[in-house]
C-alpha positions in Angstrom: 0.7 -26.5 0.6 3.6 -24.4 -0.4 3.6 -20.7 0.6 3.4 -18.2 -2.3 6.4 -16.3 -3.4 6.2 -12.7 -2.4 6.6 -11.8 -6.1 3.4 -13.7 -6.9 1.3 -11.7 -4.4 -0.8 -8.7 -5.6 0.5 -5.2 -4.9 -0.9 -1.7 -4.7 0.5 1.8 -4.4 0.0 3.7 -1.1 -2.3 6.7 -1.6 -0.1 8.8 0.7 3.5 8.0 0.1 3.3 6.4 -3.3 5.3 3.3 -2.3 4.3 -0.1 -3.5 3.1 -2.6 -0.9 2.2 -6.2 -1.0 -0.9 -8.2 0.0 -0.9 -9.4 3.6 -2.9 -12.2 5.2 -4.6 -9.8 7.6 -6.0 -7.9 4.6 -7.4 -10.9 2.8 -11.1 -9.9 3.5 -10.6 -6.2 2.9 -7.9 -6.1 0.1 -10.2 -4.1 -2.2 -10.6 -1.3 0.4 -6.9 -1.2 1.5 -5.4 2.2 0.4 -2.4 2.8 2.8 0.8 0.9 3.4 0.9 1.6 7.1 -0.8 3.1 10.1 1.5 6.1 9.8 0.3 6.8 6.2 -3.3 6.3 7.2 -2.8 8.8 10.0 -1.2 11.4 7.7 -4.2 11.2 5.3 -6.7 11.7 8.0 -4.9 14.8 9.3 -4.9 16.4 5.8 -1.2 16.5 5.3 -0.1 17.2 1.7 0.8 14.2 -0.3 4.6 13.9 -0.6 5.9 11.1 -2.8 9.1 9.6 -1.3 9.2 6.9 -3.9 10.0 7.4 -7.5 6.8 7.3 -9.6 7.0 6.5 -13.3 4.1 8.0 -15.2 3.2 6.4 -18.5 
């Protein structure tokens, strides 16, 4: 079985930093609930830090 190309995997946008992140094997059972790209972003959200977008966001 060939591995999937990274470009073929689903992506989401982090609820804290606004950066896009890609599906990971460890998230396969919980992908629908994943909201943060990293432990650092998850920690910032829990502490109530203001949302600061460090990635350009295009609004349509």
